[in-house]
Phi, psi and omega in degrees: 000128181282154183286316183304310178302325180290317174297320180297318182294315175303310181300317182291322179291318177293325172304310181300315183298313179294324179292323181293314178300316179294327175298315181295316182296317181293317181290336177269007175290136185297323183270015190304311183282349185264340186246121187293330181292336173300320180293327174295313178296323180295314182298318180298318180295318179291320175299316176298323179293317182297309180300316186287325175297314176301315179291325178296317181292323181291319179297315178299319178300318181295321179290320182287314187272331182085009179223155171279149181297305185251010178068231184292332178296316179292326180294318180288319175302317179296315184296303183285328178292324178294322179297308182297315179302313179295323176293322178294320178296325178293320179292326180292322179292318178294327175290320175303316180292328177298328182257018177056036173263072189303309186294308181299320180292321179294322177290324176292325176293321177293321177297324177297320179299311177296326177295319178293326177293317175300324178295324176297315180297324181288332171297321180296316182297319181293322184293321180292333180283333182274000000 
């Protein structure tokens, strides 16, 4: 088992866990339906959860089988998807701080950091392919 896929898997799992906890905290906020920026932060978390779940499944498949499903296409999707995903999570965290949803925004910021770490590993994978 290679080290990089293991670290990438750990980063993706931690991203998913912090996004899930952030979603729960945000959804249980009293003013959730009254403030529209909550909905943006909520949407960012859901998009991040879906993307992270997909990439976690693909990383597990890669670790078990030793090969990518679509080869270079998946490597490029992973590279650009990680960049976009981490930037979207960062905007969601800053929006969360703007509406004083401190706990949910802090958890979302931690998820952003793990997503950024995963993004660095996907950069290594793209560099190794070229």
